[in-house]
N, C-alpha and C positions, 0 to 999 in steps of 0.2 A: 662320703663321706659329708653327706647332706646333715649331718648332725654337728660339723664344725661351725662355729658362729667366731664373730670377730668379736672380740674382747674390747675394742675401743671404740666401735658406733655401726649399728644396724645395716647394714650393705648387704642383707641377704645373706644366701648360703655360699659358704667358700669352698674353694677358691672362686670369685667371681668370674665372669664371662669375660673372653678376650672381646678384644674390638676389634671390628669388620674393617680393617685398614688397606686405601688402595695400596697399589704394588711399585707407583711411581712416585718418588719423594718428591718430586716436582709436585705432582697429586696432591701430597700430602700437607702441601704448605697454601695450598687454593684454598680459598673462601669464597668461592661460588655458590651459589644455592642460600648464604649463611645471612643473615643480619644482626648488624655490629648495632651497640649504642655507645656511644663515645661524650662524656662530659666535658664542659670544656674545650671544643672543639671548634671552634670560630679561627684561633690564631695558635700559634706556636707548638708545643710538641704534639698538642690534640689534634690540631691539624694537619701534621705529618702523621698521625696515626692513623687518622679516617682516610687521608688521599691513599699511605700505603694499602688498606684495607679495601678502597673502592679498586684501588690498581688488582687486587686480588680476586675479587667477582663479588664482593658481600655490598649488600645493598646498604647505606647508613642514614642513623639517626644521628642526627648531631644536634648537641645542645651549647644554647649560647644562653647569657643571660645581658651583659652589655654591651656586648660587639653581636650587632647582627648578623646571622649565618644566614639569609634565604638566597642571597645572591651568590655564597659560596656552594651552596646545596644545588644549586641549577648548573654552575659550573662545574661541579665533579660530575654530577648525573650526565652532561654533555658529554663530558671528555672519557668518562671511562662507561657509559653504557650501561650504568646501574640506576638502582631507584634509590635517589637521596633528600631525608627530607628536614627541616630546620625545626627545634623546640625550644622554644623560651622558657625556662626555669628557673626561679631561684634554688640553689640545691640547699640552703639552709634551713629549707623548710620543707618538713616531711611529706604536706598534706600535698604540698604542689609536686613535687617528686613522684612519691605514688601515684597522682594522677597522671604526670607524665608517664612513668612509664607505662601506665596502662593505655593511654591513649596510642602508643608506639606500640605495645602488643594487637589491638584494635588494627592499627592501619599497616600494620607487616606482617601480622598473624601470628608473631613469636618472636622473639630474641633467643638468640645464639651467642652473643659473645656481649658485653657489658664492660665498659673500660669507666673507670671512677678517676679523671685524670683531673678534673678542675681543683683549683686549689690558692692559694696567695702565700706571699713571701713575708717573713719578717724584716721590716727595714729599721723600725725603733731603737735597736743596738741592745746595753747595758738593763735590765731591768731597775736596777736600783738609780737610773739616770731621769726617770718616770714618775710621776706622783704617783699617788694608791689610784686614783680613780682612773688614771689614763692607764696604768699598770692593768686593771682588772679589765678596762674595755679592752686594749689590744689583745691580752690574753684570750678574752671570750672571742674575737674576733677569728683569732688563728686557730683556736678547736672547733668554732663553727665550722667554719669551712673548710679545715683541712680533716676534721676526724669526724663529728658530727655529720657530713654531707657523704661522707664515703660509708657511712654506716646507714645513712638513709639510704642512698643507693642499694646497699646489699642487701638490706631485709625487703625491698619494696621488690628487688627483682630476683633475689633469691625466692621468693614464694613462687615468681614465676617458671624460673629452670627446675623447683621441686616439681611444681604440677605436670612440666613438660617432660622430665625423667631427664632432663641433660641442658649443660652449658657453662661457659667459661668467662670467669668474673677474675678481671686483671686490675689490680689498681694502682696509682702511680705512687710509689713513695718518694723515698730519695737517698742518696749518698748519706746524709744530715742524719739521717734517721740511726745510720751505724758509726758515724764517729761524732769529732766536734771541728765545728769550721773554725777557719783561721785566714785574716784577721778579724770579718765580723763577728759579733755579737748576734746571737739568733736563737738561746737557749729554749724559748717557745715552738717557735718550729721545729728546731732537732726533736724537741719531746713528742710533739704531731705525728711526726714520721715515723719515731719510732713506735708509735701508740699503732699507724697504718702496720705497720709491718707484724706486728706480733696479732692486730685483729684477723688481720688475713691469714696467717697461720691459724689462726682459730677455726675462721670459717671454714677451711679447708679440710677439718677435719670434720665439724660437724656436717657438711652437706659430701662428705667424700663418696654419699650413696646415688647422688644424682649432679653433683656439677664440679667442678676444677675452681681451684682460687689461685692465686698466682699475684705477686708484686714482679713492678720493674723500678730499681733507683738509678734516676738518672744523676749523674755531676752536674757540673758547672755544663751549661747548655746555653747557646746563642739564643736568647728569645726576647720578648717585647718585654719580658719581669725583668732580665737582668739587665737591659739597653739603660733601667733606671739609677743603676749602679755605678757609682764612683770608676774611671778610669785608673784609678790608683790604688782600690781595694782590688779589681781584677787583676792588675800587675802584681800583685802579690800572690795570686793563684796560679800564675803559668808556671814560678820554676817549682811549684809542688807538685803538680803536674804531669806523672812520669812521660805524659805523652806532648807536655808544653804546650797548648792549648786547650779552648773550651771547647766542646763539641756540637753539632750540627743539630738541629730537630730529625732533620732525616738518618741520621744515627743511630734514634734507639726504635725506628719504628721496624728493624729485624726482630728486635727481641718483642715486641709486639706480637707481629706477625706470627711468632713460632708461638706463643701460649695461646694464641687465639686461633691456632690451625689445628689438623688433626696429626700434626706433625709432633704433637705433646701430649697425645692421649694419656701418657703415663707421667705426667707430670704436674703436681699439684704441691701447695704448701712450701714453693720454692720465691727464691729471689733472683734478678737478675742483674745485676751490679752493671750503669754502662756507664763508666767514670774516667776513661782514660788513664784506668789504673790507680787512679788517686787510693781508693783503700788498700789498696796492695802493699803500703807505703808504711 
């Protein structure tokens, strides 16, 4: 069957080789011996991901910009017996992202898993309530940090994955990329997260020969980001979330661990919603 080729992307001769998997399901979820790089990992969802990966045995590269992570790195390393290093980087600067990823490869020897998690929320409400200048400025900020930065990370670490011949790229999308939120108006954020979802599906096809690409779409999660949202707004959410509450960052960790681990070797181009059932309504 060596003359059979993929009509979608070059993955070599078909059928491609099966992975060599460990026989125990718990071992499949282990990240022991792997290196994971996680943006926006000094707090909130990113830190929960980093801690869960460290618990699973991975060495960790923490990314931060405004909130220093050196003490967190030392704490995780001491607590879980893995190597953890912190890297300061503005994720909206491609050259800095590229340099940071190359530095991590130099420090750790490789990157097995990359989580593009950093981003910002929209807090300006309806776009017609702003001046033209403010609207353009805020739109550019959202797109720069929530879309451009994900592309920069993917472009840089994708080169690493291709050279290695393997890798798992996970982007934090949002249920906002699937639905329109209520009562808060946040159309630029919704559009940005929808873009991330489709960009990752596209990369999943482009990279099928050497890496897997997936997304996780969180719902309303209790983080530093949501603390600034008025309680009366959050109270509108609870009746329309089937589970009746916001989630905890730790409740997302299992989805990321699955996608990072060998338990998901046949999963690419997929999105996992962790939203308390919101998108099912």
